[in-house]
N, C-alpha and C positions, 0 to 999 in steps of 0.2 A: 668593611674591615674583615679580614679572613684570619680566624683563630684556629690553629691546629693543636690538638692535644694528643701526645703520645701516651700510651698506657691508659687510655680512656676506659677500657673495660676492667681495669683494676679497682682496688678498694677506694682510694681517694678520687680517681677519675670518675667513678660513677656518682660520687657526691658533687664533683665539680661541674660536669656538663650541664645539669639543670640550673645551677647558679649562673653560668655563663649565658645560657639561653634567656634567662630572666633579665640579666643585667644588660645584655646586648641583643635585643630582639631583632635588629636589622643586620647583624653580622652573619657571616657564613662561618659556622662552627663545625669543624671536622674532628671527630673522635676516632683515633686509630688504635688498633691492637696489633699483636704480633702476627695475626693472620693477614694483615694488610701489607706490612713491610717488615722484613727482618732487619732490625736496626743494629745488629751485630755484623751485618754484611755491608762492606763499603759501597758496593754497587747499588744495593737496595736503598741505602741511605741517600745517595745522590739521586736516585730515581724518585724517592719520596719528595725531595725538595723540587726536582724538575716538574713533577706532576702537580704539586700543590702550591708552591711558592707562598708559604705562610708569611703573613705580616707579623703576627704574634704567634710564638711557639711556646707551648707549655709542656715541658719535657718531664713527664712523670714515669716513663717506662724504666723499669729496673728489673734485675733478676734477684729475687728475694726468697727467703724461706726461714724456717724455724731454726732454733739453736742446734738441733740435731743435724740438720742438713748442712748448716754452716760448719760444724765440726768435721763432718764427713767429707765435704767437698769445698774446702776453702779456696783452692785454686780456681775452680769453676766460678765461684762468686767473684773472685778478684778479676779474672780474665773477662768475663762477660760484662761486668759493670764498667770495667775500664773501657771496653769497646763502646758500650752504650753512651758513655760520657764523651769520650774523645771524638768519635765519628760525628756525633750530632752537633757538638760545638763547632767543629771544623766546617761543616757544611752550612750551619746557620750563619757563620761569618761570611762564607763565600757567596751565599745567596742573599746577603744583605737583609736578613731578618731585622725588623725594627725593634722588637723586644722579645727576649727569651726569659722564661721563668724556669728555674731548675730546682727540684726538691731533693733533699737528702734527709737522713735520719739523725736523731740525737745520739744514736749509738756511735757516731763518728767522733764524739767528744772523747777526750782521754779518760781512761779508766780511773785516773786519780783526780778527775775534775771535782771541784768543791761546789756543793749546792748552796744557793741557787746558781745553776750553771749559766753564765753569760757568754756571749759570742766571743769575747776576748780570750777564752780558755781553749779554743779549738786546737791550737798548735802547741799546747803545753805538755803533751805526752802522747803515749800510744793508746789506741782504743782497747776495749776488752778483747783479749786474745781469741776468745771463742768465735767472734764474728769479725775479726780484723780484716780478713780478705775482702768481705763485702764493704765494711765501713770505711776502709782506707781508699778503696776504689771510688766510692761515692764522694769522699772528702776531696778528691782531686777536682771535683766540680768547682770548688772555690778557686783553686789555682787556675782552672780553665777559664772561669769567668773573668778573673783579673787579667789573665794573659791575652785573651781575645779582645778584651776591652782596650788594652794598651796598644796592641799591634793592629787590630782591624776596626776598632771602634764599635764592637758588638755590645749592645746595651743589654746585659744579662743580669738577672737577679737570683740570688741563692736564698731559698727559704728552708728552714729546718723545723718541720712539724715535730711536736713532742710525741708522747705515747698515744697514738691514734686508736680510737675504737668507734664502732658504729655499724650500721647496716652494711652489707656486702663484705664484711671482714672475712678472714680466713679462720674457719672454725675446726679445721682438721686436727685430730689428735697428733701430738708430737711436732706440729708445725705452728700452731697458733700462739699468740701472745697471751698475756695473763687475763685480760678481760674476756675475749671470746672463749678462751679455754675454760674459765670458771663459769661463764654463762652456760656453755654446753654441759659441763660437768654437773652443775646443780639441776639443770633442766632434766637431764637423763636420770639423775638420782630420783627426781620427783616422778618421772614416767615409770621407773622401775620399782617404785615403792620402797626405796632404801631408807633405813632408819638413821643413817649417819654419813656425813661427808668429812673426811679427815684431810686437813691442810698441812703442808710442810712448814716447819719453823714456828716462830712465835707470833707472827702477824704484825710485828712492829716496824718492818721496813716501810719507808714512805716513798710514794711515787706521785707523779704529776700526769694526769690523764686529760686528753682533749678530744672532744666529740668531732668526728671527721667533717660534718657539715659546717661547723664553726670555722675550720681551716679553709674549706672551700669558699666560704663567704668573704674572707678577707683577701683572697688572691686578686680579685679585680682592682683593689687599691694599688697593688704593686705593679699591675699592668699600666695603670694610669699615672701613678704619682711617684714611684721610687726608681731612681736611676743610679744605682750603686751596686758594686760587687761585694760590699760588706754584708755578710749573711744576717738573717733575722730569724730568731726563734719564734715559732708560732705554736703557742700552747696556752693552757689555762693559767699556769703559774700557781695552781692550788696544791696543797699538800694533803694526800690521802694515805693513811696507813693501810697496809694490805688487809689487816683485820677488819677495818671499816669497809673496804671494798668487798670482802667476802660476805660480811653481814648484809650489806646492801643488796648484793646479788642474790643471796638467800631469800631476802624479802621480795625482790622483784620477780624472781622465778616462781615464788610460792612454794618453795621446798619447806616441808613442815618438820623434817627430822633435825637431828642434832649436828651442830658444827663443832668439831674438835680440832686440836692442834698437836702435831707430833713435833715436840720441841727438840727431839734428837736429830732432826733434819736441819740442814743449814738454812739460814735466812737469805744469804746472798748480800749484794750491795745494800747498805742500810738506808741511804738517802739518795734520791736522784730527782731533783726538782729543777725546772728550767726557769731562768730569769727572763721575764717578758717585758722588761723596762723599755727596750727599743721598740717593741711592738706597741706598747701603750703610749709611747711618745708620738705615735701617729694617730692617736685617738682610736686605736683598734684594740679589740679584746675578744677572747673566746669564752663566752659567759654561760653556755648551757651547763646546768648543774649536773653533777655526776649521776644523781638518781634519775633525772629527766632523760639524760642521754642513754642510760642503761635501760630504762623502760622502753624507749624507742627502738633500741637495738634488740632487746628481747622480743618485742612485738614482731619484728621482722623475722627473727630466728624461729620463733614458734610457728609463724604462718608458713614458713618455707621448709621447715625441718622434715616433715613427713614425706612430702613428694619431691623434695630436692629441687624446687622450682627457683626461678629468678637467679640462676647462676650461683646458688649457695655452694660453698666449698666445705664439705664435711668429710 
C-alpha cells in the first residue's frame, strides 16, 4: 500500500506520519511539503500524481495563518485554498486514488452555530467574517467530496478537527491560536521574571480543545472503515472555560506570578463546543486530558525554545 500525505511537514502532519508508520509498517508512506510540489500549480499537481500514484491520499496541505493575516489577506487565503482543494480533488479522481482523506477546520461552521456544534449545522449560515476567505474555501472540500464521489466514484472522507494543540504548533506572536499563544506568553513571563500576566475579558468563554496526536490516531480508522462524504467532527467534546485553560497553563509552565483579568476587554464568542456523537458512534474518541496534553506540549516548547530546533515556529 502506498500512502501519500500532503502538508506532512505541518502541525497535524508531523503527528500523523509516526502514527501511519506504526499502523502500517509494511506500507510505503510518503510525506510531502511545499518544497516537493507546488499544489497550487496545476502542472505540479499532475506531476505529483504521475510521480507517486498514491493509493491512499491524505490531503492536509492548506494555506493558513492567524486572525491578523486572515483580516489583512482574505483574498489570498480564499484563492490559495480554493486551488489546493480543487486541483487535488480533480487529479485524485483522474488518477483513481482508492481513498482520499481531506481535513478542514471547525472555523468553517457558521458564526451562528449553536454548541455543541454537530455536522448538520455546516450549511446553516456564514462563517466568522474575519476568516471567511479561508474557511469558505476549505468548506468547499465537502462539496468536492460529494461531487467527485457522484461523478467519478472517488471515495473521499472529510474530517473536521476541533481546536488542535500540541507539539509542532505555531507559536508565533500574532499568528498562533489560544493554546500556543498562552503557553508562550506564560513561559516568557516566567523567563523574564514578570510579576503578573493580564488576560483579556472575564475568562468565562468556553472552548473545546483536542490534542493533535489524538486526532492523528483516529485517522487510520477512516482510511479502513469509513466510506462516506458526510463530514465527521474530530475533537474531545469537552468544555473548558478560558479561565480554567489559563490557570492550567500557569501551573504547567511554572509561572509563579499573578494572573489577572481585564474585564473591559471583549470576551468574543461565549461558547464553541463540537458535538462528537458521530465520532463516538464508531467507538472512537480523543481522550488525552487537557493537562496531560498541555504538559506534553510545554515540554516540547521548552526544549526547543532557546535554540529554535526541530522546526519550531516562533
